[in-house]
TISE-679594 format. One record per residue (C-alpha): residue number from 1; y, z negated, x negated. Coordinates in Angstrom, 1 decimal. Layout:
! TISE-679594
<pos=NUM&north=Y&up=Z&east=X> $
...
This chain:
! TISE-679594
<pos=1&north=0.0&up=0.0&east=0.0> $
<pos=2&north=3.6&up=0.2&east=-0.9> $
<pos=3&north=5.2&up=-2.9&east=-2.3> $
<pos=4&north=8.0&up=-4.4&east=-0.2> $
<pos=5&north=11.5&up=-4.3&east=-1.5> $
<pos=6&north=12.3&up=-7.9&east=-2.4> $
<pos=7&north=13.4&up=-10.1&east=-5.2> $
<pos=8&north=12.9&up=-13.6&east=-6.5> $
<pos=9&north=16.2&up=-15.5&east=-5.8> $
<pos=10&north=15.5&up=-18.8&east=-7.4> $
<pos=11&north=12.9&up=-21.3&east=-8.5> $
<pos=12&north=13.5&up=-25.0&east=-7.6> $
<pos=13&north=11.0&up=-27.3&east=-9.2> $
<pos=14&north=7.6&up=-26.0&east=-7.8> $
<pos=15&north=9.1&up=-23.7&east=-5.2> $
<pos=16&north=9.9&up=-20.0&east=-5.4> $
<pos=17&north=12.5&up=-18.5&east=-3.0> $
<pos=18&north=12.3&up=-14.8&east=-2.3> $
<pos=19&north=14.5&up=-12.4&east=-0.4> $
<pos=20&north=12.8&up=-9.4&east=1.2> $
<pos=21&north=13.8&up=-6.6&east=3.5> $
<pos=22&north=13.0&up=-7.1&east=7.1> $
<pos=23&north=9.5&up=-6.0&east=7.9> $
<pos=24&north=8.3&up=-6.6&east=4.3> $
<pos=25&north=7.7&up=-10.4&east=4.5> $
<pos=26&north=3.9&up=-10.2&east=5.3> $
<pos=27&north=3.2&up=-7.8&east=2.3> $
<pos=28&north=5.3&up=-9.9&east=-0.1> $
<pos=29&north=3.6&up=-13.1&east=1.2> $
<pos=30&north=0.2&up=-11.7&east=0.6> $
<pos=31&north=1.1&up=-10.4&east=-2.9> $
<pos=32&north=2.6&up=-13.7&east=-4.0> $
<pos=33&north=-0.2&up=-15.7&east=-2.6> $
<pos=34&north=-2.9&up=-13.6&east=-4.3> $
<pos=35&north=-1.0&up=-13.8&east=-7.6> $
<pos=36&north=-0.6&up=-17.6&east=-7.4> $
<pos=37&north=-4.3&up=-18.1&east=-6.5> $
<pos=38&north=-5.3&up=-15.8&east=-9.4> $
<pos=39&north=-3.2&up=-17.8&east=-11.9> $
<pos=40&north=-4.3&up=-21.1&east=-10.4> $
<pos=41&north=-8.0&up=-20.2&east=-11.1> $
<pos=42&north=-7.2&up=-20.6&east=-14.9> $
<pos=43&north=-6.0&up=-24.2&east=-14.2> $
<pos=44&north=-9.3&up=-25.1&east=-12.6> $
<pos=45&north=-7.6&up=-27.4&east=-10.1> $
<pos=46&north=-6.9&up=-26.9&east=-6.4> $
<pos=47&north=-3.5&up=-25.5&east=-5.7> $
<pos=48&north=-1.7&up=-26.1&east=-2.4> $
<pos=49&north=0.3&up=-23.1&east=-1.3> $
<pos=50&north=2.8&up=-23.5&east=1.6> $
<pos=51&north=4.5&up=-20.3&east=2.8> $
<pos=52&north=7.7&up=-20.6&east=4.9> $
<pos=53&north=9.6&up=-17.8&east=6.3> $
<pos=54&north=13.0&up=-17.4&east=8.1> $
<pos=55&north=16.3&up=-15.6&east=8.3> $
<pos=56&north=17.9&up=-18.3&east=6.1> $
<pos=57&north=17.0&up=-21.4&east=4.0> $
<pos=58&north=18.1&up=-23.6&east=6.9> $
<pos=59&north=15.8&up=-21.8&east=9.4> $
<pos=60&north=12.5&up=-21.7&east=7.5> $
<pos=61&north=9.3&up=-22.2&east=9.5> $
<pos=62&north=5.8&up=-22.8&east=8.0> $
<pos=63&north=3.7&up=-19.7&east=8.1> $
<pos=64&north=0.6&up=-21.0&east=6.2> $
<pos=65&north=-0.4&up=-24.3&east=4.6> $
<pos=66&north=-3.3&up=-25.7&east=2.5> $
<pos=67&north=-4.3&up=-22.4&east=1.1> $
<pos=68&north=-6.4&up=-23.3&east=-2.0> $
<pos=69&north=-8.1&up=-21.3&east=-4.7> $
<pos=70&north=-11.5&up=-22.1&east=-3.3> $
<pos=71&north=-10.5&up=-20.5&east=0.1> $
<pos=72&north=-9.4&up=-17.4&east=-1.7> $
<pos=73&north=-12.1&up=-17.1&east=-4.4> $
<pos=74&north=-13.2&up=-13.5&east=-4.6> $
<pos=75&north=-10.4&up=-12.0&east=-2.5> $
């Protein structure tokens, strides 16, 4: 598939904040989650990944939670 047009705006401690064009959030969410899970496998510890989405930082709503490396192994 085609990568969504987006960019990493900032990192705050253990959080990454992205901006993505409307309609590209799901593809970016999947790509970032897979990359984080792949890198977490090298740490050999569970990684909690919480994805929030919204039109602004003040309007974020949780999209997914408790997504760990064991749930995504092999994907």
